[in-house]
N, C-alpha and C positions, 0 to 999 in steps of 0.2 A: 520878768517877763510875764509871769502868771498874774501878777497884780495889774500889769499894763492891760492885758486882754481882758480882764475882768472889768477894769475901769471903762474900757471901750464899751462893753455890754451895758454897763450902768448908764453911761453918757447916752448911748443910743436909745435905751429904754426911757430915760428922761425926755430926751428931744424927739421921741417917736420917729426915729429914722433907722435905716438899716446900716450896717458897717460899710456896706458898698458905697452908701452916700456920704458916710462920715470920713472915710479914710482914703489916703493916696494910694496908688496902685501897689507899691512895694510893701507899704504898711498892712494893706489888706491881705496881700499874699502871705505875710508873716503871721499875721492874725489867724488866718485860715489854717496855716500849717501848724501852728501851736494849738489850736482847737481840735485838731485831729488827735492829739495826745491827752489834752486837759479840758475835760467837759466844764461847761459853766458852773460856778459854785453857787448853788441855790439854797443849800443848807449845810451846816457844819459837816465836815469830814476830815479824815486825816490826810494832809497834803504831802507828807514826806515822800511817798513813792513818785508822785508827779513832779515835785521840786527836783528830785534826783534825776528823773528822766530828762527833764528840761535842761538841767545843768549839764548832763552828759552830752546832749545834743549841741549845747553851746560850745563845750570843750572839744568835741570832735569835728566841729565845723558843719555839722548836718543842716543847721538852720541857714547858714550862709549859702550852702550848696543848693538847697531847696529854693532859694530866692534867685539863683542864677538861671534856672531853668526857663 
């Protein structure tokens, strides 16, 4: 999921569009939800804590619940 949201940012940058224009409604909601926890990767950093956080949110159903609202 982290790679997907990073790819969205790269695609939008290349195409000079916003995620709001590039994504469907629920995909945009998921993107925004995940970006609350994982900032855009602009330089090398240790990703383990963010990977673990997103993995836990996937396991406990938090991501799905956030998209139901």
